[in-house]
C-alpha positions as CSV (number, residue, x, y, z in Angstrom):
1,M,110.3,138.7,178.0
2,S,109.3,139.8,181.5
3,T,107.7,137.5,183.9
4,Q,104.6,139.7,183.7
5,T,104.2,139.2,180.0
6,K,104.7,135.4,179.9
7,P,101.6,133.5,179.7
8,I,100.6,131.0,182.4
9,I,100.3,127.5,180.9
10,A,98.3,125.0,182.9
11,I,99.8,121.4,182.7
12,P,97.4,118.7,183.9
13,M,99.7,116.0,185.1
14,G,97.9,113.1,183.3
15,D,97.5,109.5,184.6
16,P,99.7,109.2,187.6
17,A,100.6,105.6,186.6
18,G,101.7,106.6,183.2
19,I,104.6,108.6,181.9
20,G,102.9,112.0,182.3
21,P,104.5,112.9,185.6
22,E,108.0,111.9,184.2
23,I,107.8,114.0,181.1
24,V,106.4,116.9,183.2
25,V,109.5,116.8,185.5
26,K,111.9,116.4,182.6
27,A,110.3,119.2,180.7
28,L,110.3,121.5,183.7
29,S,114.0,120.9,184.3
30,N,114.5,122.7,181.1
31,Q,115.3,126.4,181.3
32,K,113.8,127.1,177.8
33,I,110.4,126.4,179.2
34,Y,110.7,129.2,181.7
35,D,112.1,131.5,178.9
36,V,108.8,131.5,177.2
37,C,106.0,131.0,179.8
38,Q,105.0,130.4,183.4
39,P,104.3,126.7,183.7
40,L,101.7,125.6,186.2
41,V,101.2,121.8,187.1
42,I,97.8,120.6,188.1
43,G,98.4,117.3,189.8
44,H,99.8,115.7,192.9
45,S,103.0,116.6,194.7
46,E,103.9,113.2,196.0
47,V,103.5,111.7,192.4
48,L,105.8,114.5,191.0
49,K,108.4,113.6,193.8
50,R,108.3,109.9,192.9
51,A,108.8,111.0,189.3
52,M,111.9,113.0,190.2
53,D,113.3,110.0,192.0
54,I,112.6,107.9,188.8
55,T,114.2,110.5,186.5
56,H,117.0,111.5,188.9
57,I,116.1,115.1,188.6
58,S,115.9,117.3,191.8
59,L,113.6,120.3,191.7
60,N,111.8,122.2,194.4
61,I,108.0,121.8,194.8
62,N,106.0,124.9,195.4
63,E,102.3,124.0,196.4
64,I,100.0,126.9,195.6
65,K,96.2,127.4,195.7
66,D,95.9,130.1,192.9
67,P,98.1,130.7,189.8
68,S,98.8,134.2,191.1
69,E,100.9,132.6,193.9
70,G,103.4,130.9,191.6
71,K,107.1,131.7,191.6
72,Y,107.6,130.5,188.0
73,K,111.3,130.2,188.1
74,H,113.6,127.4,186.9
75,G,114.4,125.0,189.6
76,T,110.9,125.1,191.1
77,I,107.8,123.4,190.0
78,D,104.6,125.4,190.9
79,I,101.7,123.0,191.4
80,V,98.0,123.1,192.4
81,S,98.1,119.7,194.3
82,L,94.8,118.0,194.5
83,N,96.2,115.1,196.7
84,N,93.7,112.7,195.2
85,V,96.0,109.6,194.8
86,D,96.9,107.1,197.5
87,I,100.6,107.0,197.0
88,D,101.0,103.8,198.9
89,T,98.7,101.8,196.6
90,L,99.7,103.6,193.4
91,E,101.1,101.0,191.0
92,I,103.2,102.5,188.0
93,G,102.4,101.1,184.6
94,K,99.0,99.6,185.5
95,V,95.4,100.5,185.0
96,Q,93.7,101.9,188.1
97,A,90.5,103.5,188.9
98,Q,92.0,106.1,191.2
99,C,94.4,107.1,188.5
100,G,91.6,107.5,185.9
101,K,89.6,109.6,188.5
102,A,92.7,111.7,189.3
103,A,93.5,112.4,185.7
104,Y,90.0,113.5,185.1
105,E,90.1,115.9,188.1
106,Y,93.4,117.4,187.0
107,I,91.8,118.3,183.7
108,E,88.7,119.5,185.3
109,T,90.6,121.9,187.6
110,A,92.7,123.2,184.7
111,V,89.6,123.9,182.5
112,G,88.1,125.8,185.5
113,L,91.2,128.0,185.7
114,A,91.1,128.6,182.1
115,L,87.5,129.5,182.0
116,D,88.2,131.9,185.0
117,R,91.0,133.4,182.8
118,K,93.6,132.6,185.4
119,V,95.7,130.7,183.0
120,S,96.3,131.5,179.3
121,A,96.2,128.0,178.0
122,L,96.4,124.2,178.7
123,A,99.1,121.8,177.6
124,T,97.9,118.3,178.4
125,T,99.7,115.1,179.1
126,P,98.6,111.5,178.4
127,I,95.5,109.9,180.0
128,N,94.4,106.3,179.7
129,K,91.0,105.2,178.3
130,E,90.9,102.0,180.5
131,S,91.7,104.0,183.6
132,L,88.9,106.4,182.9
133,K,86.6,103.6,182.3
134,A,87.6,101.9,185.6
135,A,86.8,105.2,187.3
136,N,83.4,105.4,185.6
137,V,84.4,108.5,183.9
138,P,82.0,108.7,181.0
139,F,84.5,110.0,178.4
140,I,87.1,108.2,176.1
141,G,89.7,110.9,175.9
142,H,90.7,114.5,176.3
143,T,88.7,115.9,173.4
144,E,85.4,114.5,174.8
145,I,86.3,115.6,178.3
146,L,87.1,119.2,177.2
147,A,84.0,119.3,174.9
148,A,81.8,118.3,177.9
149,L,83.4,120.7,180.5
150,T,83.0,123.7,178.1
151,N,79.8,122.8,176.3
152,T,81.6,122.7,172.9
153,N,80.0,121.0,170.0
154,D,82.6,119.0,167.8
155,P,85.9,120.5,168.7
156,L,88.3,120.7,165.7
157,T,91.7,118.9,165.9
158,M,94.8,120.5,164.3
159,F,98.3,119.0,164.3
160,E,101.3,121.3,163.9
161,V,104.8,120.0,163.1
162,R,107.6,122.3,162.0
163,N,106.0,124.5,159.4
164,M,103.0,122.3,158.7
165,R,99.4,122.4,160.1
166,I,97.0,119.6,159.4
167,F,93.2,119.6,160.1
168,F,91.1,116.4,159.9
169,L,87.7,116.1,158.1
170,T,87.1,112.8,159.8
171,R,89.2,111.0,162.5
172,H,88.0,108.0,164.4
173,L,86.0,106.3,161.5
174,S,86.7,103.3,159.4
175,L,87.9,104.2,156.0
176,K,84.7,103.1,154.5
177,D,82.7,105.3,156.9
178,A,85.1,108.2,156.4
179,I,84.6,108.1,152.7
180,A,80.8,108.1,153.2
181,A,81.2,111.3,155.4
182,M,83.1,113.2,152.7
183,T,80.1,115.2,151.6
184,K,80.3,118.6,149.9
185,E,78.5,120.2,152.8
186,R,81.0,118.8,155.3
187,V,84.1,119.8,153.3
188,C,82.6,123.4,153.1
189,D,81.8,123.5,156.7
190,Y,85.2,122.2,157.9
191,L,87.1,124.7,155.5
192,I,85.1,127.5,157.2
193,R,85.9,126.2,160.6
194,C,89.5,125.7,159.7
195,D,89.8,129.3,158.5
196,Q,88.2,130.5,161.7
197,A,90.7,128.4,163.8
198,L,93.7,129.8,162.0
199,Q,92.3,133.3,162.5
200,R,92.0,132.7,166.2
201,L,95.7,131.5,166.3
202,G,96.8,134.7,164.6
203,V,97.5,133.2,161.2
204,E,97.2,136.0,158.6
205,N,97.8,134.2,155.2
206,R,95.2,131.5,155.6
207,K,95.6,129.4,152.3
208,I,94.1,126.0,152.9
209,A,94.8,123.0,150.7
210,V,92.4,120.0,150.6
211,A,94.1,116.7,150.2
212,A,92.6,114.4,147.5
213,L,91.3,110.9,148.4
214,N,92.1,108.9,145.3
215,P,95.6,108.5,143.5
216,H,96.5,111.6,141.5
217,G,93.3,113.2,142.6
218,G,91.1,110.6,140.8
219,E,92.4,111.5,137.3
220,N,89.0,113.1,136.4
221,G,87.0,110.1,137.5
222,L,89.4,107.4,136.2
223,F,90.3,106.3,139.8
224,G,87.1,107.4,141.6
225,R,84.5,110.1,141.6
226,E,84.8,111.4,145.1
227,E,86.8,114.4,144.0
228,I,84.3,115.3,141.3
229,D,81.1,114.7,143.1
230,E,81.8,115.8,146.6
231,I,85.3,117.3,147.4
232,L,85.7,119.9,144.6
233,P,82.1,121.1,145.0
234,G,82.6,121.5,148.7
235,I,85.8,123.5,148.0
236,Q,83.9,125.7,145.6
237,M,81.2,126.2,148.0
238,A,83.7,127.5,150.6
239,Q,85.4,129.7,148.1
240,E,82.1,131.4,147.3
241,K,81.9,132.2,151.1
242,G,85.4,133.9,150.9
243,I,87.6,131.0,152.1
244,N,91.0,130.8,150.6
245,A,90.9,127.1,149.8
246,V,92.4,125.1,147.0
247,G,92.4,121.5,145.8
248,P,91.9,118.7,145.9
249,V,95.7,118.4,145.7
250,P,97.1,114.8,145.4
251,A,97.9,113.5,148.8
252,D,101.3,112.3,147.7
253,S,102.5,115.9,147.4
254,V,100.2,118.2,149.4
255,F,101.9,117.7,152.7
256,H,105.4,118.2,151.3
257,H,104.3,121.5,149.8
258,A,102.7,122.5,153.2
259,L,105.9,121.7,155.0
260,N,107.7,124.0,152.6
261,G,105.3,126.9,153.2
262,R,103.0,126.8,150.1
263,Y,99.9,126.4,152.3
264,A,98.9,127.6,155.8
265,A,97.3,124.3,156.4
266,V,96.1,121.1,154.8
267,L,92.7,119.6,155.4
268,S,93.2,115.9,155.6
269,L,90.3,113.6,154.6
270,Y,90.8,110.8,157.1
271,H,92.7,110.0,160.2
272,D,95.8,108.1,158.9
273,Q,96.2,110.4,155.9
274,G,97.2,113.4,158.0
275,H,98.8,111.4,160.9
276,I,101.2,109.6,158.8
277,A,102.3,112.8,157.1
278,A,102.8,114.6,160.4
279,K,104.6,111.8,162.2
280,M,106.9,111.0,159.4
281,A,107.9,114.6,159.3
282,D,108.8,114.5,163.1
283,F,107.1,112.0,165.4
284,E,108.1,113.6,168.7
285,R,107.4,117.1,167.7
286,T,104.0,116.5,166.3
287,I,101.7,118.5,168.6
288,S,97.9,118.5,168.7
289,I,95.8,121.6,169.1
290,T,92.2,121.4,169.9
291,N,90.2,124.3,168.2
292,G,86.7,125.5,169.0
293,L,87.3,125.6,172.8
294,P,86.9,128.8,174.7
295,F,90.6,128.6,175.4
296,L,93.8,127.3,173.8
297,R,94.8,123.8,174.4
298,T,97.8,121.8,173.0
299,S,98.7,118.3,173.8
300,V,101.4,115.6,173.3
301,D,100.4,113.2,170.6
302,H,101.3,110.0,172.5
303,G,99.8,107.8,175.2
304,T,100.6,106.9,178.7
305,A,103.1,104.2,177.8
306,F,102.6,102.0,180.7
307,D,105.2,99.6,179.3
308,I,108.0,102.1,180.1
309,A,106.3,104.2,182.9
310,G,108.5,104.2,186.0
311,K,111.8,103.5,184.1
312,G,112.9,107.0,183.4
313,M,113.1,106.3,179.7
314,A,110.2,108.5,178.4
315,S,111.3,111.4,176.2
316,S,110.0,114.8,177.2
317,V,110.5,116.4,173.7
318,S,106.8,116.3,172.9
319,M,105.8,117.7,176.2
320,E,108.2,120.5,175.8
321,E,107.0,121.2,172.3
322,A,103.3,121.3,173.6
323,I,104.1,123.7,176.2
324,I,106.2,125.9,173.9
325,L,103.5,125.8,171.3
326,A,100.9,126.9,173.8
327,A,103.2,129.8,174.8
328,K,103.8,130.7,171.1
329,Y,100.0,130.9,170.3
330,A,98.6,132.2,173.6
331,P,99.3,135.9,173.0
332,K,97.8,135.6,169.6
333,F,94.9,133.4,170.4
334,Q,91.5,135.1,170.4
335,P,89.4,133.4,173.1
336,S,85.6,132.9,172.5
337,W,84.8,135.6,175.1
338,A,86.9,138.2,173.3
């Protein structure tokens, strides 16, 4: 793959006090990243240099103003450096307002580059909710920030791990509230959106299985009527609109079948149902993709890990997988302006 054909992947550095800078340095010390893409860090040069000291990795820093100026070669980190952190007062592993502000600005800059079509995708690193709050950033996480910066309504989260893709009908709701949200209309709407997301990612055979809520899929009402009253009717409504959806499939088997290629994706009904399945399959290689944005975004699925930040212990596997997955889908992804 020539340099000209490799996608430019923007990597916002994340919270400077967390493990983000360390896993970025570790990931970009790996030749395989440069084999598939042109990685561009959005962050702070001095913070990256400190991360190199922590991880005992020596790389060159190439500060640039525009992605077109990057060298994109192994051994050199190309970075758009915002210089928005006081390195003398930065405390690794602690909540700080300056770090929340900086993390937000890295994302904001990366989004601007993506909207200007100067980068092909984003692969994001961990940010901290408390640091954002301390900086008076009015969002609790990446999804909310990205939605606001792109005027996107209700972005759709998808996990990918090995051969399995998982969408979520509900996420940050109590189980009681999640069940109340499992209406036939919502199931139908999400199946349509899941199909559209898979299409944008270039997936051709888009058979989607809907996980059941109750044991054995409810056993025709013996263990609950949600499948009969809401979930199956929602699937049928989507089928009538041309969506290749099946189910509800008992949740104790549907993820196994998806992992083995029977389904292109599974629509999980609530947060832990899908999270447990993905992370049991491979915790470090579970990567989050945010669908519905004008551009492709992948992310590590872990936090800032303040307890180990600054110790050089953080694994970069998830960061590497997020970058590689962004590079995999970027050439296939159909942006909203296409």
